[in-house]
N, C-alpha and C positions, 0 to 999 in steps of 0.2 A: 504494500500500500504506500503510495507516494505521500508527500507532506500535505498537499492540498486535500487529498481524499481523507487523510487522517483527521485534519481539522474539521472537515465537513461531518465526519462520523461523530466527532466529539461535540458538535454544535448543540444538539438537543440536551445533552447532559450538562453542558456549560450553562445554557439558558435556564434549565430547571434549577440548578444550584444558585444561580444569580437571583432568581425570584425569592428564594428563601432568606436572603441576606438582608440586614438592615439597610435602609435607603442610602445612607452616607457611604457605607462600605461598598455597596454595589456600584455606586457612582465612581468611587475611587478606583475600583478594579477595572471598570470599563475604560476610564480615562487612561489608566496605566497600559491597558491592552492596545490602545490606539497610539499613545505618545511615548510609551516606555519610560514614563516618569510619574511620580506620585503627584496628584494635583494639590494646589494650595486653595482649599475651598473656604476656609474661615476668613482669610484675608486675600481674596483672589486678585490676580494681576492681569492675567490674559483674558481675552474675550471668551474663550471656551470655559475657563475656570469660573467666570462670572455667570455664565449660563448655568453651570452646575450649582453655583450658590443660589441662584434664583429658583431652580427646581426644588432645592431643599428647603428654603426658608421664606420665599416670597409667596404669601397667600392673599395677594391683592384680589378682591372679588371681581374687579373689572376684567381681569385677564381671561377667565373662561368665557364671559359674554362677548368679548372682542375677538376671541379665537373661534367662536361658534359661527359656522358658515351661514346659518340661518339668521341668528339674532344680530350679528354684526351689521347686516344690511340696514336695519332700522337706525342704528347709530350713524352709519355713513350718510344715509339719506338726510337725517336731521342736521348733521354737521356740514355736509358739502352740497347736498341737493340730490333729488331723485335721479338725475341724469348720470350720476357717477356709478350706479350699480347695474350689474347684469340682472335683469328681473327674474324672480322666481316664478316658474311656471306652475310648480306644485311642490308641496312639502308635507311630510307627515311621519309618524313613528313607524309605519310599515307601508309597503307598497299597496296601493288600492287594488280592487278587483281588476282583472285583465280588461274587462269591458270598459273601464273608466280610464284606461291608459291611452287616451287619444291625444298625446302630446305632439305638438308640431315638430316635424323634422327640419333640420338636425338638432339634437339636444344632447345634454350630458346629465347622467345620473350620478349623484355624489352622496357621500355621507358627511354630516356636519361636524363630526367629533374626531377627525383625524386628518392625516395628510396623504395624498396620493391615492385616495379612494375615489376613482373616477371611472365611469363606463361611458364610452362615446358611442352614440347611436347616430350614424350619418345617413343611413337609409333604412327602409323597411327590412332589408335583409339582415340588419344588425339586431333586430328585435327578437332575439332568441330568448323567450321569456323564462324558460326553464333555467338557462344559464344565468340570466339576470337575477332571477329570484334567489338562486343559490349564492351568488356573489353578494347581493344586498343583505341577505340574512346573515352571511358571514360578517359583514361590516357591523351590523346592528348588535351582534353578539360578541364583538371584539372590543377590548378595552385598549384603545390606542395609547402608546407611551408607557404602559405598565412596566415593562422591562427596564426602560431607560429612566423611569421615575419622573415622567413629565406630568406633574401634578394637575395642571389646569384641565387636561383632557378628561380626567376622572370626574370633573365637576360639570361636564356638558351632558345634557340629556340627549341620547342618540336619536337622530332623525335622518331621513333621506330627503333629498331635494332634487328637483329637475330644473335646469337652466338652459337657455339657448346656447348652442355651440358657437364659439367665437372664431374657430379656425376656418380655413378654406375648404373647398369641396374635395381636395386631395388628401385631407386629413392633416395638413400642416398647421401646427398650433401657432398662435401669434407670439411675437417676441415678448418675453417676460422681463419687466423692469422692477427690480427689487431694491427699494430705497431703505438704506440703513439710517435710522433716526436716533440720535443720542440726545437726551434731554431737550427734546423739542426742535432740534436742528438737523436737517437732512445733510449728511456728509458724503455718502458714496452711493452709487447706483450699480448694482450687479445686473448685467445684461446676459440673459440665457438664450443661447442660439440652438436651434434644431433639437429641442428637448426630447422629441420622440424618436430620433434617429441617431444623430452623432452629437451628443450633448457637449457643448463647449461654452465658455463664458469669458466675459471681460468685466473689469471694473472701471468706472469713470467717476471723477469727482463732480460736484454740483455744477461746475463750469464746463463739463464734458471734456475734460482732459483725461486721456487714457492712463491707467495706473499699471505699474509693473508687477502685479501679483495676481494670483488666482486663488480659488477657494473650492475645494472638492473636485471640480471637473477640470479637464485640460484647458489651458489658456488659449483663447481665440486670438490669433495674431493679427487679423485684419481689423481695420478701423470700422466701427459701427456708427452710422450716422445717428445723431440725436433724434429722439422723437420730437415731432412738431409741438407736442404738448408738454415738453419737459418742465417748463416753468410752472405750469398748472399742476403737474405731478408733485413737484417739490412743495408747492404751497399746500396741496391737499395732504401730503404726508405729514407735514408739520402741524396742520390743524388737527389731524386725527390723533396725534401723539402728545398733545398738551398734558403735562403732569405725569408723564411716563419716562422712566430712565432710559429705556431702550426698547425699540420696536423695529422690526423689518416690515415695511408696507409694500405690497406687491401691486403693480398696475399693468394693464395692457393698453395699447393704443389701437383703436378701431376707427378707420377712416379719418385719422387725424384727431380723434377725440379720446381723451383719457378715460379709462374705466378701472375702477377698484377691483382688486382680486381677493386679497386676504391680508390679515395681520398675523405675524409670526413672532412668538416670544422666546422660543427655544430653537433657533436655527440649527439644523443637523443634530439636535439633541445635545448640543455642546460637544460634539465629536467631529466637527468640521476640520479640514486640513488646509491650512494656508501654505502657499508656496510663493516666496520663501516664508519659513515659519515665524520670522521676526514680526510679521504683520498680525499674528495672534496677540502679541503684547501691545502693538500699536493700537489695534481696535479696542483692546481692553482699556487703554489709557483714555479713550473717548467716552467710555462708560464709567463715570467716576463713582467712587465709593458712596458719595452722598445720596445717589439715587438707588443704589442696589443693596447697600448694607442693611440688613435687618437683624436685630439682636437675636442671638441664638436661643436665649432662654425663653423668648416669646413663642418658640416653636419646638418644644421638647420632642415632638413626634418625629423630627428629622434626625435625631441623634442616632 
């Protein structure tokens, strides 16, 4: 058995063991597995350490509501206006009867309490209801982020929702603009290219100057033109994040108009890889202790 096969075989045992550990120890072990060093969670310095600190100690009741893909739309509409959201065609705690699923094509079925739970229906041929029902039931009965101790997802009541599909007829998804907002100021924009095929990314500052680093995915060497609505996106991101120490706010641009995607509080569960890795500490410096430090004794369950 080669090394990769051995690791794969051990995976279920590792995950089962991790679930039984106290939250802090489990987070420390996962961090060590990714970075080969023990994290400084109590007085975090790097961006990823501060995400781990937030997962353990930050119980701000706003976070689950803002990460809920159904509830956040009301907040965005009230803060920015109705035109910023992709309208919800349908939502509910379980799929309706098949006779009621007359949703206009193309559309996307999602779950509100996790990331990456999307089912794209571009034509009637994609409406394989048996498969869709199995997938949706799996989402509804899954607790996203349990292994990585992403607290806020445990506070979201699971629902399904259907939205209009925003990509083109060939299934190409729109460019994703992820704005990193620290203490109410938008600093950097992560631009994701070809997410469904050959995922690459670039970072730009708020003046659209390309940055020399990447995060998780390969660096996209070519210049990406700024979205026509860049200034509106930056304004919107800052409006949405008032009073929050760090949020990543995602947008799309459809026919020159910006559209809100989601708000993320634990990017990559605090296990993202910066290249070069010095940017992990640099991003951590943007997220000051004043906004993220919560006294440990207030949350003894995280010990």
